[in-house]
C-alpha positions in Angstrom: 56.4 -48.6 -3.6 59.4 -46.9 -5.3 62.5 -48.0 -6.8 65.9 -46.6 -5.4 69.1 -46.4 -7.7 72.5 -46.9 -5.9 75.8 -46.5 -7.2 78.1 -48.7 -5.0 82.0 -48.6 -5.0 82.8 -52.0 -6.1 84.6 -53.0 -3.0 83.7 -55.8 -0.3 81.2 -54.7 2.4 79.1 -52.4 0.4 75.9 -54.4 0.2 76.4 -55.5 3.8 76.5 -52.0 4.9 73.2 -51.0 2.8 71.6 -54.1 4.2 72.5 -53.4 8.0 71.7 -49.9 7.6 68.4 -50.2 6.1 67.6 -53.1 8.7 68.3 -51.0 11.6 66.0 -48.5 10.3 63.2 -51.1 9.8 63.4 -50.4 5.7 62.5 -53.7 4.0 63.7 -54.8 0.7 61.0 -56.0 -1.4 62.9 -56.9 -4.4 66.0 -56.1 -6.6 69.5 -56.7 -7.3 73.0 -55.4 -7.8 74.8 -55.3 -11.3 78.8 -54.9 -11.4 80.0 -52.1 -13.9 83.8 -51.7 -13.7 84.6 -49.7 -10.7 81.1 -49.2 -9.5 78.1 -51.5 -9.1 74.6 -50.1 -9.8 71.8 -51.5 -7.6 68.0 -51.2 -7.9 65.8 -52.2 -4.8 62.1 -51.8 -4.3 61.1 -50.1 -1.0 58.1 -48.7 0.6 60.0 -45.9 2.5 62.2 -44.5 -0.7 63.1 -41.1 1.1 63.8 -42.5 4.4 65.9 -45.3 2.7 67.9 -42.4 0.8 68.5 -40.3 3.7 69.9 -43.1 5.9 72.2 -44.6 3.2 73.5 -41.2 2.8 74.4 -41.2 6.4 76.9 -44.0 5.7 78.3 -42.9 2.3 76.1 -44.8 0.0 74.7 -42.7 -2.9 70.9 -43.1 -3.9 71.3 -41.6 -7.4 67.5 -41.9 -8.1 64.2 -42.7 -6.6 61.9 -44.0 -9.5 58.0 -44.7 -9.8 57.4 -48.2 -10.8 55.0 -50.3 -12.7 54.2 -53.7 -10.6 52.9 -56.1 -13.0 51.6 -59.6 -12.3 52.0 -62.1 -14.9 49.9 -65.3 -15.5 52.5 -68.0 -14.9 50.4 -70.6 -16.3 50.6 -69.0 -19.6 54.1 -69.2 -21.6 55.3 -65.9 -23.2 53.6 -63.5 -20.9 56.8 -61.1 -20.5 57.4 -61.0 -24.1 53.6 -60.0 -24.5 53.6 -57.5 -22.0 56.9 -55.9 -23.0 55.4 -55.9 -26.7 52.4 -54.0 -25.5 54.6 -51.5 -24.1 56.7 -51.2 -27.0 53.8 -50.8 -29.0 52.8 -47.9 -26.8 56.4 -46.4 -27.3 57.4 -46.9 -23.8 60.9 -48.0 -22.9 61.9 -50.3 -20.2 64.7 -49.1 -18.3 64.7 -51.3 -15.4 63.4 -54.8 -14.8 63.5 -57.4 -11.9 60.9 -59.2 -9.7 59.8 -58.7 -6.4 59.6 -61.2 -3.4 56.1 -62.0 -4.6 57.1 -62.8 -8.0 55.7 -59.9 -9.3 57.4 -58.0 -12.3 58.8 -54.6 -11.4 59.5 -52.0 -14.0 60.7 -48.4 -14.2 60.0 -47.0 -17.6 60.7 -43.7 -19.3 56.9 -42.8 -19.4 55.4 -43.8 -16.2 51.9 -42.7 -17.3 51.6 -44.5 -20.5 53.2 -47.6 -18.8 50.5 -47.4 -16.2 47.7 -47.1 -19.0 49.3 -50.2 -20.6 49.6 -52.1 -17.4 46.0 -51.4 -16.3 44.8 -52.7 -19.8 46.8 -55.8 -19.5 45.2 -56.7 -15.9 41.8 -55.9 -17.2 42.4 -58.3 -20.4 44.2 -61.0 -18.4 43.0 -60.7 -14.7 39.7 -58.6 -15.1 40.7 -56.1 -12.5 42.9 -53.1 -12.8 44.3 -52.8 -9.2 47.9 -54.1 -10.1 49.6 -50.5 -9.8 50.9 -50.4 -6.2 
């Protein structure tokens, strides 16, 4: 899975065009969101086929500005404060969170400034809280 960053013109129909374009090409969105920022909106979506998504979106003049590696983290919903605890672990490792959202399976999706360090923190977290290290997808 990868995160695609999209810069939309802040006009009606852009998200519809994106969704229709990806749907016609059998590219599924697994999570994400769109955030208005003046004349443009910035979107981040989780996809399996990031390069194909970029290629197809460029054909309809939707600009994919980046393709990012992601940390996919499972948190314990039965333990309060998991988000804060996990983010503290990243901060203590000097890993900065650039993007955060959830996927359709309630997993935490993060783009960080140091992917390798972030993976190490995530694997350690999984071992501590879940007794396995298979959280990186």
